[in-house]
N, C-alpha and C positions, 0 to 999 in steps of 0.2 A: 506492500498500500504505502510507506515512503517513496517510495522508488517511481508509482506511478506517481505521486503531485508533484517527485524535482521533480521529472518528464517533464508534468504541464507547464509547472515556476518557469525552466529553459525555456520554452518551448513558445506560454509568453510572451519572454523579456525577449526571444530573437522575432519576433516577430512587432513588438513594439518599439523594436533598432530598425529593419525592413521600415517598420512606415514613416521615421523621421528618420531620414537618411541623409544624409548634407548635402552641403546646395554645390557644389562641383563635382565632378565624375571624369577628371583627367590626366589622361598617359603625360607622364615627360621622358624624354631619353637625353640622357648625356654622353654626346658625340667628341671624340679629338680627333678625327685623322692625318693633322699634321704635328701631332708633337709624339716624337719618338721616344718613347720611357717601352723600357721590357713586360712589365703590367702595369699589364693597362686596368684591371680589378679593381682602383679606386674614381670609376670613371660608372661604373658599374654597377655599387654599391653605394653611391653617390644617386646615380638616378634612384634604387628603389626606395632606398630615403623621402625623395622629396617627392615621390606619387606616393609612399603616404599618406607623409608629409600636408597634401594640397586634402588629398580625399578624406584623407579622420581628422581632419579641424571645422568643428562647426564655426563656416564665418559668422552668421548673419544669427540673429533669435527664431529667424521662420522657420516653420516643419516643412519639410521638403517628402517629398514620397519616389521610391526610387523610380519609378520614370517619366523624376522630370527634375533630377539631378542632370546641373545645368553638363552639356558634354564643353570638352577644351581640351588642344592641345598645350604641351612650353615643350621647346625646342633648341635645349642649350651644344653647340658649336665652340666648343673651346681649342685658340689660337696658340697659346700658354701661358704650363704651370707649372709651376715653382715646383716642385716636390720637399726642397730644404721646409718654406714655411709655408706647406697651404693657398700658394696666392694663382688662382683662375684667373686669366683675360681669358676676351669672348663675344659672344651677339645670346641674343634672345628671342626665335624665333613663336608668335605668340599667338594661335587661333583659337578660333570659336566659333560657333556655327549655331544656328538656333534650330527648332523643328519646325515644318512650318505641318498645319493645319491637317488630318487627314491623310498625308501623303509619305516616301520613309526620307520625301528633301529635305535634305539639312540649311540652309540658307547663313551664306556667312557673312560673319558681322564686323568681323575682327582679324587679322588681315597682318602685321602687322613686326617687322625686324628687329627688335631693341640691337644697338650698336655699342649701347657700353654698358659694358656690362662687368665685373672686378669681384668681386668676393674669395674669401678668405675660408675655409675648412679642412680643418686638419682629422683624419678618417679618425670617429670612435667619441665626434664630440659631439654633443649633442644637438637635432634639428632643430632651429622651437620660434619661436615669435610672437610678445607682446605685446600686447593694442600702446601705444603712447609712446613705445621706447624701441629707441634707434640698437639692434644688441649683433644684423650680420647682415650684413648688405644683399644676402642670399636671398633669404627670411622674408626682407624689409622687402625689395623687388617685387616674389612669389603674392607675399600679399597685397605687395598692390598694384598689379592685377592679378589675385582673385576681385581684386573691391570695384573692379574698373570690369571684370563681366560677370558679374553679378550683375553694377546694374545695367553697361547695356542691355542686357538681358531684359529684368524689370522695364527698361524705359520699352521693346522690342511691345509686349503686351501689355502696359498699359500707361497713359500722355503720364510724363515729367515725372512716374515714380520709381526713379532708379536716384534720384540727387542724393541721396544718403549713400549710401555704398560710394559718388567719387567724393563728396568729401571725406569719407575714411579715407582717401588712395593719396589724395589731399597730405590731413595731416602726416601722411605716413615722409610724402615726398619731403614736409615742411621738415619733417625729425631728420631729416636724413641728406639735410643738409648743409649738417658739421661736419658728414663724413671727408675727410680731405681726400679718403682713397677709394672715392665712389663717384662716379663721374657718373649724369643723367637723367639730376633731381632739381642743377640749380636752372632759374633762367640764359645766365650765358655760359650755358656749358656745351650750348646749341638750339638749333629753333625746332628743330624737333625730335623732341626726347619727352624723358615720364610728366618732366614737372607740363609742356607745353598740351601735352597732353587732359592731360585733366580739367588744368586753367582754360580751358576750348569748352572742358562739357560741360562747367561750371560759369562760362562767360553765359550773360545775356545774352553776347552778340550772337550768339550760336542757338541760340534756343532751338530757330524754324528747326535743325540739319536733327539738335535731337524728339524732335515734334516730325522727323517726319521718317525715324526709327519705329514709331507708331505704326505711320496711318501706310507707308512701307508692308512690312510686315502681319500687323493688324485686322487692317484694314483694303491688305495685297491680295500678297501669298495667302495665305487663313482663307484668300473666297474661292481660290482658282481650284479646287478642286472639286466644286461645284459650276457643273458645264452654264447655266444659263446664269451664272453671277463671274466669268471668265471678262467679259470685256467692259462687268463696272467694275474688274477686280482690276485689272487692265489698267481702267484710266484714273485708280486712285492711284495708285504705285508711279503714273505719269506726275498727273497733281501733285503728289507731294516731289517729288522731283520738281519739277518745274520752280515749287517754291525754293527751290535756293539757288536759285538767282543771282536773289537780293541779300543771299548770303555770303556769295559769290566775290557784288559788284560791292560790295560791304569793305566787306576786307576782302582782298583776294589774293589769292596765293598760300590763304589759311590752315594747317595742319590736321585739323579737326578734316575739313576737307577736302584733303588729299587722303588722309586716308580713308574713308567712303568716299573715296572716287575708286583708288585700290585695290580695294572690297571686294567691291558691287557692278565695276566692268562692264565683266565677262559675261556678269546674272542677268547683267538688263536689258543687254547685248541678247542675248538670249529666250530673254520674257516679249519682248519685243519683234523677238523673227518669227512664231508661229503664231498660232490660232485668232481671236478673233482679233479681227483688224481693225488698227487706231490710223487716225491723221498724225505720222509723227512728224513733219516738218518741224515744228517749230521745240518741241523735246529735242530733234538733232543739232537743233543749234545753242539752245542751250547746255545737254550735255557737249555739246563742240569748247564752250566758252571755257565750263568748270571743270571739264578735265582736256584740259591740250596736251600732257602726252598722251594721250590716247587719243586727239582729235581724231583720227581717220578713220579707225572703229569704229562711230559711228555712222560713218557713210554707209551701207546697207539699211539704216532702219528710214531712211530716212525717203520718203511716200505724198 
């Protein structure tokens, strides 16, 4: 009887753990193709530790179901590693894609390579993060992107719902600015870095970009599964993109607009290359204006 009771308690506990899952379902890779050392287990061990850190931590007070966990990936490419002091220098590719309702398609929301990744890690050291403290640049970077991703995810489902998480990311950036061994946290470190990403997300001048995240995904892509609503859904996506013209005219070349178009350009072309036809000449003009580096890619959409 005691055994059955114990099994029942364990089953209830496991079900409650599964029902209240962590927010992220992250894949972490640590690769170092150019680092010439005999034993590269330090990279595979770190990879495993970081994945456990990302997926085992509760980043918010919200309750997530298993199927609601946010899929994302983090790929560290280490260009230099000092075995003596555990110093790593490289870059980090961050990807987050959002599931589209009633389909197997994942829509890319963030696809960004952070070129300023430097951290110190000695094997056997704990991997931890404490809010309002900058303990280690490695965990500060990962916590920063975790909150950015959670904020972006919220904004694709409900208008202006990601701000609290962007503020947490901004606090991490502020706490890290006194670390002179780390780059990417300060405004003068460059014009495409962690400082400017969260600054743009919180700046009222770019509210329309955040609004577009919602209307493009929730009012557009999520309606595409219904053939009777596809035309209206495409029109919603078109209008959300057209609204970015004003942002570009006020702040041409802004970082957040660059990130958005770098992430979305291929998907936009795919959306307007098939399905119900819309008049797209005006859309093409706007896309070519706000996404100059890929201007010619949109020529095929003109009708």
